C-alpha positions in Angstrom: -63.8 7.2 -14.3 -65.3 10.4 -15.7 -68.2 12.6 -15.4 -70.8 12.8 -18.4 -73.2 15.6 -19.2 -75.3 15.1 -22.0 -77.5 17.9 -23.7 -80.7 16.6 -25.0 -81.7 20.3 -26.7 -82.9 20.1 -30.2 -83.4 16.5 -30.0 -86.5 14.7 -30.3 -88.4 12.2 -28.3 -86.7 9.1 -30.4 -83.5 10.6 -30.6 -83.3 11.4 -27.1 -84.5 8.1 -25.8 -81.8 6.4 -27.7 -79.1 8.8 -26.1 -80.6 8.4 -22.7 -80.7 4.5 -22.9 -77.0 4.5 -24.1 -75.7 7.0 -21.3 -77.7 4.8 -18.7 -75.7 1.5 -20.2 -72.4 3.5 -19.7 -73.5 4.6 -16.3 -74.2 0.9 -15.3 -71.1 -0.7 -16.6 -69.2 1.7 -14.8 -67.6 3.3 -17.7 -69.0 6.9 -16.4 -68.9 7.8 -12.7 -71.6 10.5 -12.8 -74.2 11.4 -15.2 -75.8 14.6 -15.7 -78.6 14.9 -18.1 -79.8 18.5 -19.4 -83.3 18.4 -21.1 -84.3 22.1 -20.7 -87.1 23.3 -19.6 -89.5 21.8 -22.3 -92.1 19.0 -20.8 -91.7 16.9 -23.5 -88.2 15.6 -22.9 -88.1 15.9 -19.0 -91.2 13.2 -19.2 -89.3 11.1 -21.4 -86.2 11.3 -18.9 -88.1 10.9 -15.8 -90.3 7.7 -17.1 -86.9 6.0 -18.3 -85.1 6.4 -15.0 -88.4 5.5 -13.5 -88.5 2.5 -15.5 -84.9 1.7 -14.8 -84.9 2.1 -11.5 -82.9 5.1 -10.8 -83.2 8.4 -9.0 -82.0 11.6 -9.4 -82.2 15.5 -8.4 -82.4 18.6 -10.2 -79.1 20.6 -10.5 -79.1 23.6 -8.6 -83.0 23.6 -8.6 -82.9 23.6 -12.4 -85.9 21.4 -13.6 -83.9 20.8 -16.9 -81.0 19.5 -15.3 -80.7 16.2 -13.9 -78.0 14.5 -11.5 -78.8 10.4 -11.9 -78.0 8.5 -9.1 -77.6 4.7 -9.0 
């Protein structure tokens, strides 16, 4: 199993949503063992990610208290 880091810098909401959902599918089917998603400090992508994670039933914490870096948990 591998770790996956996704950096959403420069992505728009639609593109970010697709990338997030694909990563969650990989996480769910066990092809990756840990998932970090980097949104940066802008509020839009953070809200998109948090909404998706809440809808899908995932919890998260911020890496090193960095509000733009999410460690996803099952």
